[in-house]
GUKOL-186152 format. One line per 5 residues: number of its first residue (from 1); their letters; for each residue x, y, z of C-alpha. Coordinates in pm, 1 decimal, padded with zeros to 6 digits. Layout:
BEGIN
NUM	a	X:Y:Z  ... $
***
This chain:
BEGIN
1	makne	-01815.6:01916.0:00915.3  -01455.9:01949.0:00833.0  -01176.0:01741.7:00996.4  -00899.6:01883.1:01218.7  -00547.9:01957.1:01133.6 $
6	agngt	-00449.8:01587.6:01213.4  -00730.0:01449.2:01005.7  -00796.3:01204.3:01226.2  -01167.8:01326.5:01330.8  -01127.4:01409.6:01672.5 $
11	vkvrl	-01230.8:01738.0:01840.7  -01060.2:01881.8:02176.0  -01341.4:02026.9:02412.7  -01266.9:02268.5:02700.2  -01460.3:02328.2:02974.9 $
16	vkglr	-01446.0:02701.2:03054.2  -01728.3:02855.2:03250.2  -01838.1:02674.3:03584.2  -02151.4:02500.3:03573.9  -02300.9:02678.9:03878.0 $
21	gsqak	-02610.4:02829.4:03768.7  -02664.1:02642.6:03469.3  -02957.8:02414.5:03353.6  -02982.7:02056.4:03468.9  -02981.0:01926.8:03140.0 $
26	hrlsv	-02694.9:02122.9:03034.0  -02518.6:01999.5:03341.2  -02599.9:01651.8:03218.1  -02455.7:01742.5:02878.2  -02134.1:01857.7:03003.8 $
31	kalgl	-02087.2:01537.6:03204.9  -02190.8:01308.3:02890.6  -01908.3:01510.5:02732.2  -01678.0:01393.6:02988.8  -01588.5:01727.8:03143.7 $
36	gklns	-01606.3:01740.5:03528.3  -01371.4:02006.7:03676.1  -01318.2:02392.0:03512.5  -01041.7:02390.3:03246.3  -01070.4:02010.9:03214.2 $
41	vrelk	-00993.9:01902.8:02827.9  -01134.9:01593.9:02654.0  -01046.4:01463.2:02293.2  -01363.6:01315.8:02153.9  -01451.6:01148.9:01825.1 $
46	dspqv	-01593.4:01410.1:01585.2  -01940.7:01254.0:01525.1  -02304.0:01460.0:01500.0  -02402.1:01338.0:01830.2  -02077.3:01484.5:02003.8 $
51	rglin	-02164.0:01822.2:01833.1  -02496.9:01818.9:01902.7  -02386.6:01813.0:02276.3  -02131.5:02098.2:02212.4  -02391.7:02315.3:02041.1 $
56	kvhyl	-02621.1:02289.2:02335.9  -02368.4:02393.0:02593.2  -02152.4:02656.0:02368.7  -02157.2:02888.3:02636.2  -01994.4:02663.2:02886.3 $
61	vrvee	-01727.5:02481.6:02642.8  -01465.4:02589.0:02400.7  -01381.1:02372.1:02100.8  -00994.0:02365.2:02041.2  -00968.0:02182.1:01703.3 $
***
């Protein structure tokens, strides 16, 4: 797992697709990432738990490292 350019071990996640029509578990994963509305961005600590949530909803979010 590579650290981003700043070297502080964080990852930026942006919600790029709406949650309408997605599975309930995937909506909960997006909420756990702290994303609510479309195009909302959160900077989270880069950890295996966060990476797992991102992988689960990879089709809804974009990682901006």
